[in-house]
All heavy atoms as atom14 arrays in JSON, in Angstrom:
{
  "sequence": "MNKIYDTYFGKQGLKEEPAARTTVYVGLPEGILIEIDALAVLG",
  "atom14_mask": [
    [1, 1, 1, 1, 1, 1, 1, 1, 0, 0, 0, 0, 0, 0],
    [1, 1, 1, 1, 1, 1, 1, 1, 0, 0, 0, 0, 0, 0],
    [1, 1, 1, 1, 1, 1, 1, 1, 1, 0, 0, 0, 0, 0],
    [1, 1, 1, 1, 1, 1, 1, 1, 0, 0, 0, 0, 0, 0],
    [1, 1, 1, 1, 1, 1, 1, 1, 1, 1, 1, 1, 0, 0],
    [1, 1, 1, 1, 1, 1, 1, 1, 0, 0, 0, 0, 0, 0],
    [1, 1, 1, 1, 1, 1, 1, 0, 0, 0, 0, 0, 0, 0],
    [1, 1, 1, 1, 1, 1, 1, 1, 1, 1, 1, 1, 0, 0],
    [1, 1, 1, 1, 1, 1, 1, 1, 1, 1, 1, 0, 0, 0],
    [1, 1, 1, 1, 0, 0, 0, 0, 0, 0, 0, 0, 0, 0],
    [1, 1, 1, 1, 1, 1, 1, 1, 1, 0, 0, 0, 0, 0],
    [1, 1, 1, 1, 1, 1, 1, 1, 1, 0, 0, 0, 0, 0],
    [1, 1, 1, 1, 0, 0, 0, 0, 0, 0, 0, 0, 0, 0],
    [1, 1, 1, 1, 1, 1, 1, 1, 0, 0, 0, 0, 0, 0],
    [1, 1, 1, 1, 1, 1, 1, 1, 1, 0, 0, 0, 0, 0],
    [1, 1, 1, 1, 1, 1, 1, 1, 1, 0, 0, 0, 0, 0],
    [1, 1, 1, 1, 1, 1, 1, 1, 1, 0, 0, 0, 0, 0],
    [1, 1, 1, 1, 1, 1, 1, 0, 0, 0, 0, 0, 0, 0],
    [1, 1, 1, 1, 1, 0, 0, 0, 0, 0, 0, 0, 0, 0],
    [1, 1, 1, 1, 1, 0, 0, 0, 0, 0, 0, 0, 0, 0],
    [1, 1, 1, 1, 1, 1, 1, 1, 1, 1, 1, 0, 0, 0],
    [1, 1, 1, 1, 1, 1, 1, 0, 0, 0, 0, 0, 0, 0],
    [1, 1, 1, 1, 1, 1, 1, 0, 0, 0, 0, 0, 0, 0],
    [1, 1, 1, 1, 1, 1, 1, 0, 0, 0, 0, 0, 0, 0],
    [1, 1, 1, 1, 1, 1, 1, 1, 1, 1, 1, 1, 0, 0],
    [1, 1, 1, 1, 1, 1, 1, 0, 0, 0, 0, 0, 0, 0],
    [1, 1, 1, 1, 0, 0, 0, 0, 0, 0, 0, 0, 0, 0],
    [1, 1, 1, 1, 1, 1, 1, 1, 0, 0, 0, 0, 0, 0],
    [1, 1, 1, 1, 1, 1, 1, 0, 0, 0, 0, 0, 0, 0],
    [1, 1, 1, 1, 1, 1, 1, 1, 1, 0, 0, 0, 0, 0],
    [1, 1, 1, 1, 0, 0, 0, 0, 0, 0, 0, 0, 0, 0],
    [1, 1, 1, 1, 1, 1, 1, 1, 0, 0, 0, 0, 0, 0],
    [1, 1, 1, 1, 1, 1, 1, 1, 0, 0, 0, 0, 0, 0],
    [1, 1, 1, 1, 1, 1, 1, 1, 0, 0, 0, 0, 0, 0],
    [1, 1, 1, 1, 1, 1, 1, 1, 1, 0, 0, 0, 0, 0],
    [1, 1, 1, 1, 1, 1, 1, 1, 0, 0, 0, 0, 0, 0],
    [1, 1, 1, 1, 1, 1, 1, 1, 0, 0, 0, 0, 0, 0],
    [1, 1, 1, 1, 1, 0, 0, 0, 0, 0, 0, 0, 0, 0],
    [1, 1, 1, 1, 1, 1, 1, 1, 0, 0, 0, 0, 0, 0],
    [1, 1, 1, 1, 1, 0, 0, 0, 0, 0, 0, 0, 0, 0],
    [1, 1, 1, 1, 1, 1, 1, 0, 0, 0, 0, 0, 0, 0],
    [1, 1, 1, 1, 1, 1, 1, 1, 0, 0, 0, 0, 0, 0],
    [1, 1, 1, 1, 0, 0, 0, 0, 0, 0, 0, 0, 0, 0]
  ],
  "atom14_positions": [
    [[8.29, -36.76, 100.18], [7.3, -35.75, 100.49], [7.0, -35.72, 101.98], [6.94, -34.66, 102.57], [6.03, -36.03, 99.67], [4.94, -35.05, 99.89], [5.43, -33.42, 99.3], [4.05, -32.48, 99.8], [0.0, 0.0, 0.0], [0.0, 0.0, 0.0], [0.0, 0.0, 0.0], [0.0, 0.0, 0.0], [0.0, 0.0, 0.0], [0.0, 0.0, 0.0]],
    [[6.83, -36.9, 102.59], [6.51, -36.93, 104.02], [7.63, -36.33, 104.87], [7.36, -35.65, 105.86], [6.21, -38.36, 104.48], [4.88, -38.85, 103.98], [4.01, -38.06, 103.65], [4.74, -40.15, 103.9], [0.0, 0.0, 0.0], [0.0, 0.0, 0.0], [0.0, 0.0, 0.0], [0.0, 0.0, 0.0], [0.0, 0.0, 0.0], [0.0, 0.0, 0.0]],
    [[8.87, -36.6, 104.5], [10.01, -36.07, 105.25], [10.01, -34.54, 105.21], [10.21, -33.87, 106.23], [11.31, -36.63, 104.7], [12.53, -36.22, 105.47], [13.78, -36.88, 104.93], [15.0, -36.44, 105.7], [16.22, -37.06, 105.21], [0.0, 0.0, 0.0], [0.0, 0.0, 0.0], [0.0, 0.0, 0.0], [0.0, 0.0, 0.0], [0.0, 0.0, 0.0]],
    [[9.79, -33.97, 104.05], [9.75, -32.51, 103.88], [8.58, -31.93, 104.68], [8.73, -30.93, 105.38], [9.65, -32.13, 102.4], [10.92, -32.55, 101.67], [9.4, -30.63, 102.23], [10.82, -32.47, 100.17], [0.0, 0.0, 0.0], [0.0, 0.0, 0.0], [0.0, 0.0, 0.0], [0.0, 0.0, 0.0], [0.0, 0.0, 0.0], [0.0, 0.0, 0.0]],
    [[7.44, -32.57, 104.58], [6.23, -32.13, 105.3], [6.48, -32.12, 106.8], [6.2, -31.14, 107.49], [5.1, -33.1, 104.93], [3.72, -32.7, 105.38], [2.96, -31.81, 104.65], [3.16, -33.26, 106.52], [1.68, -31.47, 105.04], [1.88, -32.93, 106.92], [1.15, -32.03, 106.18], [-0.11, -31.71, 106.58], [0.0, 0.0, 0.0], [0.0, 0.0, 0.0]],
    [[7.03, -33.22, 107.33], [7.31, -33.32, 108.76], [8.33, -32.28, 109.21], [8.17, -31.66, 110.26], [7.83, -34.72, 109.11], [6.77, -35.79, 108.95], [5.57, -35.46, 108.91], [7.15, -36.98, 108.86], [0.0, 0.0, 0.0], [0.0, 0.0, 0.0], [0.0, 0.0, 0.0], [0.0, 0.0, 0.0], [0.0, 0.0, 0.0], [0.0, 0.0, 0.0]],
    [[9.36, -32.07, 108.42], [10.39, -31.08, 108.76], [9.8, -29.68, 108.79], [10.03, -28.92, 109.73], [11.55, -31.14, 107.74], [12.12, -32.45, 107.77], [12.62, -30.11, 108.06], [0.0, 0.0, 0.0], [0.0, 0.0, 0.0], [0.0, 0.0, 0.0], [0.0, 0.0, 0.0], [0.0, 0.0, 0.0], [0.0, 0.0, 0.0], [0.0, 0.0, 0.0]],
    [[9.02, -29.33, 107.78], [8.44, -27.99, 107.71], [7.54, -27.72, 108.91], [7.68, -26.7, 109.58], [7.64, -27.81, 106.41], [6.9, -26.5, 106.38], [7.57, -25.32, 106.07], [5.55, -26.43, 106.72], [6.9, -24.11, 106.07], [4.88, -25.22, 106.72], [5.56, -24.06, 106.4], [4.91, -22.86, 106.42], [0.0, 0.0, 0.0], [0.0, 0.0, 0.0]],
    [[6.61, -28.61, 109.18], [5.68, -28.35, 110.28], [6.34, -28.51, 111.64], [5.92, -27.89, 112.61], [4.43, -29.21, 110.14], [3.51, -28.68, 109.07], [3.36, -29.35, 107.87], [2.83, -27.49, 109.24], [2.55, -28.85, 106.88], [2.02, -26.97, 108.24], [1.87, -27.65, 107.06], [0.0, 0.0, 0.0], [0.0, 0.0, 0.0], [0.0, 0.0, 0.0]],
    [[7.4, -29.3, 111.73], [8.17, -29.37, 112.97], [8.8, -28.03, 113.32], [8.83, -27.62, 114.47], [0.0, 0.0, 0.0], [0.0, 0.0, 0.0], [0.0, 0.0, 0.0], [0.0, 0.0, 0.0], [0.0, 0.0, 0.0], [0.0, 0.0, 0.0], [0.0, 0.0, 0.0], [0.0, 0.0, 0.0], [0.0, 0.0, 0.0], [0.0, 0.0, 0.0]],
    [[9.27, -27.32, 112.29], [9.88, -26.01, 112.5], [8.84, -24.94, 112.88], [9.2, -23.91, 113.42], [10.62, -25.56, 111.23], [11.87, -26.36, 110.96], [12.55, -25.89, 109.7], [13.78, -26.72, 109.4], [14.42, -26.3, 108.14], [0.0, 0.0, 0.0], [0.0, 0.0, 0.0], [0.0, 0.0, 0.0], [0.0, 0.0, 0.0], [0.0, 0.0, 0.0]],
    [[7.57, -25.2, 112.59], [6.52, -24.25, 112.93], [6.09, -24.36, 114.39], [5.26, -23.61, 114.86], [5.29, -24.46, 112.02], [5.58, -24.38, 110.54], [6.27, -23.1, 110.13], [5.86, -22.02, 110.51], [7.33, -23.22, 109.37], [0.0, 0.0, 0.0], [0.0, 0.0, 0.0], [0.0, 0.0, 0.0], [0.0, 0.0, 0.0], [0.0, 0.0, 0.0]],
    [[6.64, -25.36, 115.1], [6.32, -25.53, 116.51], [5.03, -26.28, 116.77], [4.53, -26.28, 117.89], [0.0, 0.0, 0.0], [0.0, 0.0, 0.0], [0.0, 0.0, 0.0], [0.0, 0.0, 0.0], [0.0, 0.0, 0.0], [0.0, 0.0, 0.0], [0.0, 0.0, 0.0], [0.0, 0.0, 0.0], [0.0, 0.0, 0.0], [0.0, 0.0, 0.0]],
    [[4.49, -26.93, 115.75], [3.26, -27.7, 115.94], [3.59, -29.04, 116.57], [4.6, -29.65, 116.28], [2.56, -27.92, 114.59], [2.12, -26.65, 113.86], [1.52, -27.03, 112.52], [1.13, -25.87, 114.68], [0.0, 0.0, 0.0], [0.0, 0.0, 0.0], [0.0, 0.0, 0.0], [0.0, 0.0, 0.0], [0.0, 0.0, 0.0], [0.0, 0.0, 0.0]],
    [[2.72, -29.49, 117.45], [2.92, -30.79, 118.09], [2.5, -31.93, 117.17], [3.02, -33.02, 117.26], [2.15, -30.85, 119.4], [2.69, -29.86, 120.43], [1.96, -29.94, 121.71], [2.54, -28.92, 122.68], [1.84, -28.9, 123.94], [0.0, 0.0, 0.0], [0.0, 0.0, 0.0], [0.0, 0.0, 0.0], [0.0, 0.0, 0.0], [0.0, 0.0, 0.0]],
    [[1.54, -31.67, 116.3], [1.09, -32.66, 115.32], [0.97, -31.97, 113.96], [0.55, -30.82, 113.89], [-0.27, -33.24, 115.71], [-0.25, -34.06, 116.98], [-1.61, -34.66, 117.31], [-2.45, -34.77, 116.4], [-1.81, -34.98, 118.47], [0.0, 0.0, 0.0], [0.0, 0.0, 0.0], [0.0, 0.0, 0.0], [0.0, 0.0, 0.0], [0.0, 0.0, 0.0]],
    [[1.3, -32.69, 112.92], [1.17, -32.13, 111.58], [-0.3, -32.04, 111.2], [-1.09, -32.9, 111.58], [1.91, -33.02, 110.55], [3.41, -33.04, 110.73], [3.86, -33.95, 111.85], [3.07, -34.74, 112.35], [5.04, -33.84, 112.22], [0.0, 0.0, 0.0], [0.0, 0.0, 0.0], [0.0, 0.0, 0.0], [0.0, 0.0, 0.0], [0.0, 0.0, 0.0]],
    [[-0.68, -31.01, 110.43], [-2.05, -30.92, 109.94], [-2.38, -32.09, 109.01], [-1.48, -32.71, 108.44], [-2.08, -29.61, 109.16], [-0.85, -28.86, 109.56], [0.13, -29.87, 110.04], [0.0, 0.0, 0.0], [0.0, 0.0, 0.0], [0.0, 0.0, 0.0], [0.0, 0.0, 0.0], [0.0, 0.0, 0.0], [0.0, 0.0, 0.0], [0.0, 0.0, 0.0]],
    [[-3.64, -32.36, 108.87], [-4.08, -33.43, 107.96], [-3.63, -33.1, 106.54], [-3.55, -31.95, 106.15], [-5.58, -33.56, 108.01], [0.0, 0.0, 0.0], [0.0, 0.0, 0.0], [0.0, 0.0, 0.0], [0.0, 0.0, 0.0], [0.0, 0.0, 0.0], [0.0, 0.0, 0.0], [0.0, 0.0, 0.0], [0.0, 0.0, 0.0], [0.0, 0.0, 0.0]],
    [[-3.32, -34.13, 105.78], [-2.89, -33.94, 104.39], [-3.51, -35.02, 103.53], [-3.85, -36.09, 104.01], [-1.38, -34.0, 104.29], [0.0, 0.0, 0.0], [0.0, 0.0, 0.0], [0.0, 0.0, 0.0], [0.0, 0.0, 0.0], [0.0, 0.0, 0.0], [0.0, 0.0, 0.0], [0.0, 0.0, 0.0], [0.0, 0.0, 0.0], [0.0, 0.0, 0.0]],
    [[-3.65, -34.72, 102.27], [-4.19, -35.69, 101.33], [-3.43, -35.58, 100.02], [-3.17, -34.49, 99.53], [-5.67, -35.4, 101.08], [-6.29, -36.38, 100.12], [-7.76, -36.16, 100.03], [-8.05, -35.19, 98.99], [-9.26, -34.92, 98.58], [-10.29, -35.47, 99.14], [-9.46, -34.04, 97.64], [0.0, 0.0, 0.0], [0.0, 0.0, 0.0], [0.0, 0.0, 0.0]],
    [[-3.05, -36.72, 99.49], [-2.41, -36.77, 98.19], [-3.25, -37.65, 97.29], [-3.61, -38.76, 97.66], [-0.99, -37.36, 98.3], [-0.24, -36.56, 99.21], [-0.3, -37.37, 96.96], [0.0, 0.0, 0.0], [0.0, 0.0, 0.0], [0.0, 0.0, 0.0], [0.0, 0.0, 0.0], [0.0, 0.0, 0.0], [0.0, 0.0, 0.0], [0.0, 0.0, 0.0]],
    [[-3.58, -37.14, 96.14], [-4.4, -37.88, 95.2], [-3.67, -37.98, 93.87], [-3.17, -36.97, 93.36], [-5.76, -37.17, 94.96], [-6.4, -37.0, 96.22], [-6.65, -37.96, 94.04], [0.0, 0.0, 0.0], [0.0, 0.0, 0.0], [0.0, 0.0, 0.0], [0.0, 0.0, 0.0], [0.0, 0.0, 0.0], [0.0, 0.0, 0.0], [0.0, 0.0, 0.0]],
    [[-3.6, -39.16, 93.33], [-3.0, -39.34, 92.01], [-4.15, -39.5, 91.03], [-5.0, -40.38, 91.19], [-2.09, -40.58, 91.98], [-1.58, -40.81, 90.58], [-0.95, -40.43, 92.97], [0.0, 0.0, 0.0], [0.0, 0.0, 0.0], [0.0, 0.0, 0.0], [0.0, 0.0, 0.0], [0.0, 0.0, 0.0], [0.0, 0.0, 0.0], [0.0, 0.0, 0.0]],
    [[-4.19, -38.65, 90.05], [-5.26, -38.69, 89.06], [-4.62, -38.78, 87.69], [-3.84, -37.92, 87.31], [-6.15, -37.45, 89.17], [-7.27, -37.45, 88.17], [-8.42, -38.2, 88.41], [-7.2, -36.72, 87.0], [-9.46, -38.22, 87.5], [-8.24, -36.74, 86.08], [-9.36, -37.48, 86.34], [-10.39, -37.5, 85.44], [0.0, 0.0, 0.0], [0.0, 0.0, 0.0]],
    [[-4.96, -39.78, 86.96], [-4.44, -39.96, 85.61], [-5.57, -39.62, 84.64], [-6.68, -40.08, 84.8], [-3.98, -41.41, 85.38], [-3.51, -41.61, 83.96], [-2.88, -41.77, 86.37], [0.0, 0.0, 0.0], [0.0, 0.0, 0.0], [0.0, 0.0, 0.0], [0.0, 0.0, 0.0], [0.0, 0.0, 0.0], [0.0, 0.0, 0.0], [0.0, 0.0, 0.0]],
    [[-5.28, -38.8, 83.69], [-6.28, -38.48, 82.68], [-6.83, -37.07, 82.78], [-7.98, -36.83, 82.44], [0.0, 0.0, 0.0], [0.0, 0.0, 0.0], [0.0, 0.0, 0.0], [0.0, 0.0, 0.0], [0.0, 0.0, 0.0], [0.0, 0.0, 0.0], [0.0, 0.0, 0.0], [0.0, 0.0, 0.0], [0.0, 0.0, 0.0], [0.0, 0.0, 0.0]],
    [[-6.02, -36.12, 83.26], [-6.48, -34.74, 83.25], [-6.7, -34.3, 81.81], [-6.02, -34.78, 80.9], [-5.43, -33.83, 83.9], [-5.27, -33.95, 85.42], [-4.07, -33.1, 85.88], [-6.51, -33.52, 86.15], [0.0, 0.0, 0.0], [0.0, 0.0, 0.0], [0.0, 0.0, 0.0], [0.0, 0.0, 0.0], [0.0, 0.0, 0.0], [0.0, 0.0, 0.0]],
    [[-7.64, -33.4, 81.58], [-7.88, -32.92, 80.22], [-6.6, -32.33, 79.63], [-5.75, -31.8, 80.36], [-8.94, -31.83, 80.4], [-9.62, -32.16, 81.69], [-8.57, -32.8, 82.55], [0.0, 0.0, 0.0], [0.0, 0.0, 0.0], [0.0, 0.0, 0.0], [0.0, 0.0, 0.0], [0.0, 0.0, 0.0], [0.0, 0.0, 0.0], [0.0, 0.0, 0.0]],
    [[-6.46, -32.4, 78.33], [-5.28, -31.89, 77.64], [-5.05, -30.43, 77.99], [-5.98, -29.63, 78.02], [-5.44, -32.03, 76.13], [-4.19, -31.69, 75.36], [-4.32, -31.97, 73.88], [-5.09, -32.87, 73.49], [-3.64, -31.28, 73.11], [0.0, 0.0, 0.0], [0.0, 0.0, 0.0], [0.0, 0.0, 0.0], [0.0, 0.0, 0.0], [0.0, 0.0, 0.0]],
    [[-3.81, -30.1, 78.31], [-3.46, -28.73, 78.64], [-3.49, -28.43, 80.14], [-2.99, -27.41, 80.58], [0.0, 0.0, 0.0], [0.0, 0.0, 0.0], [0.0, 0.0, 0.0], [0.0, 0.0, 0.0], [0.0, 0.0, 0.0], [0.0, 0.0, 0.0], [0.0, 0.0, 0.0], [0.0, 0.0, 0.0], [0.0, 0.0, 0.0], [0.0, 0.0, 0.0]],
    [[-4.08, -29.31, 80.92], [-4.14, -29.13, 82.37], [-2.94, -29.86, 82.98], [-2.76, -31.04, 82.79], [-5.45, -29.71, 82.96], [-6.67, -29.07, 82.31], [-5.47, -29.54, 84.48], [-6.85, -27.61, 82.62], [0.0, 0.0, 0.0], [0.0, 0.0, 0.0], [0.0, 0.0, 0.0], [0.0, 0.0, 0.0], [0.0, 0.0, 0.0], [0.0, 0.0, 0.0]],
    [[-2.11, -29.13, 83.74], [-0.91, -29.7, 84.31], [-1.09, -30.16, 85.75], [-0.44, -31.09, 86.2], [0.24, -28.71, 84.23], [0.61, -28.23, 82.82], [1.72, -27.19, 82.88], [1.01, -29.4, 81.95], [0.0, 0.0, 0.0], [0.0, 0.0, 0.0], [0.0, 0.0, 0.0], [0.0, 0.0, 0.0], [0.0, 0.0, 0.0], [0.0, 0.0, 0.0]],
    [[-1.95, -29.46, 86.5], [-2.17, -29.81, 87.9], [-3.64, -29.69, 88.26], [-4.41, -29.02, 87.57], [-1.35, -28.91, 88.86], [-1.78, -27.44, 88.74], [0.14, -29.08, 88.64], [-1.21, -26.55, 89.8], [0.0, 0.0, 0.0], [0.0, 0.0, 0.0], [0.0, 0.0, 0.0], [0.0, 0.0, 0.0], [0.0, 0.0, 0.0], [0.0, 0.0, 0.0]],
    [[-4.0, -30.34, 89.34], [-5.34, -30.19, 89.91], [-5.14, -29.75, 91.36], [-4.29, -30.29, 92.06], [-6.08, -31.52, 89.88], [-7.46, -31.43, 90.49], [-8.2, -32.75, 90.48], [-7.66, -33.75, 89.99], [-9.34, -32.77, 90.93], [0.0, 0.0, 0.0], [0.0, 0.0, 0.0], [0.0, 0.0, 0.0], [0.0, 0.0, 0.0], [0.0, 0.0, 0.0]],
    [[-5.88, -28.74, 91.79], [-5.74, -28.22, 93.15], [-7.02, -28.5, 93.92], [-8.12, -28.25, 93.44], [-5.45, -26.71, 93.13], [-4.13, -26.44, 92.4], [-5.44, -26.14, 94.54], [-3.84, -24.99, 92.17], [0.0, 0.0, 0.0], [0.0, 0.0, 0.0], [0.0, 0.0, 0.0], [0.0, 0.0, 0.0], [0.0, 0.0, 0.0], [0.0, 0.0, 0.0]],
    [[-6.85, -29.02, 95.13], [-7.96, -29.3, 96.02], [-7.71, -28.5, 97.28], [-6.6, -28.53, 97.81], [-8.0, -30.81, 96.31], [-9.19, -31.21, 97.16], [-10.21, -30.5, 97.13], [-9.1, -32.26, 97.81], [0.0, 0.0, 0.0], [0.0, 0.0, 0.0], [0.0, 0.0, 0.0], [0.0, 0.0, 0.0], [0.0, 0.0, 0.0], [0.0, 0.0, 0.0]],
    [[-8.69, -27.76, 97.76], [-8.47, -26.91, 98.93], [-9.59, -27.09, 99.95], [-10.72, -27.42, 99.61], [-8.4, -25.45, 98.51], [0.0, 0.0, 0.0], [0.0, 0.0, 0.0], [0.0, 0.0, 0.0], [0.0, 0.0, 0.0], [0.0, 0.0, 0.0], [0.0, 0.0, 0.0], [0.0, 0.0, 0.0], [0.0, 0.0, 0.0], [0.0, 0.0, 0.0]],
    [[-9.25, -26.86, 101.2], [-10.2, -26.92, 102.29], [-9.97, -25.67, 103.13], [-8.84, -25.41, 103.56], [-9.96, -28.17, 103.15], [-10.77, -28.28, 104.43], [-12.26, -28.41, 104.11], [-10.29, -29.48, 105.24], [0.0, 0.0, 0.0], [0.0, 0.0, 0.0], [0.0, 0.0, 0.0], [0.0, 0.0, 0.0], [0.0, 0.0, 0.0], [0.0, 0.0, 0.0]],
    [[-11.01, -24.9, 103.35], [-10.9, -23.69, 104.16], [-11.66, -23.89, 105.45], [-12.76, -24.44, 105.47], [-11.47, -22.5, 103.4], [0.0, 0.0, 0.0], [0.0, 0.0, 0.0], [0.0, 0.0, 0.0], [0.0, 0.0, 0.0], [0.0, 0.0, 0.0], [0.0, 0.0, 0.0], [0.0, 0.0, 0.0], [0.0, 0.0, 0.0], [0.0, 0.0, 0.0]],
    [[-11.06, -23.45, 106.55], [-11.69, -23.52, 107.85], [-11.81, -22.1, 108.37], [-10.8, -21.41, 108.53], [-10.86, -24.39, 108.83], [-11.51, -24.4, 110.2], [-10.7, -25.8, 108.29], [0.0, 0.0, 0.0], [0.0, 0.0, 0.0], [0.0, 0.0, 0.0], [0.0, 0.0, 0.0], [0.0, 0.0, 0.0], [0.0, 0.0, 0.0], [0.0, 0.0, 0.0]],
    [[-13.02, -21.66, 108.6], [-13.25, -20.32, 109.1], [-13.53, -20.41, 110.59], [-14.34, -21.21, 111.03], [-14.44, -19.67, 108.38], [-14.3, -19.61, 106.84], [-15.57, -19.03, 106.22], [-13.1, -18.76, 106.47], [0.0, 0.0, 0.0], [0.0, 0.0, 0.0], [0.0, 0.0, 0.0], [0.0, 0.0, 0.0], [0.0, 0.0, 0.0], [0.0, 0.0, 0.0]],
    [[-12.84, -19.57, 111.35], [-12.88, -19.67, 112.8], [-14.01, -18.99, 113.43], [-14.41, -19.14, 114.51], [0.0, 0.0, 0.0], [0.0, 0.0, 0.0], [0.0, 0.0, 0.0], [0.0, 0.0, 0.0], [0.0, 0.0, 0.0], [0.0, 0.0, 0.0], [0.0, 0.0, 0.0], [0.0, 0.0, 0.0], [0.0, 0.0, 0.0], [0.0, 0.0, 0.0]]
  ]
}
C-alpha cells in the first residue's frame, strides 16, 4: 500500500505525501463490508 501511495503522489508533483491513516477494525456489523473515514479541509 505504501509503495502505491508514494508512487501516485510522486506523479502528482507533490514534495511530500498527504497525511494518511489506516485502521483495522474487526467486528463490523453483519452486511457491512467497509468503513469509510473522511476529513474535509475547506480553504
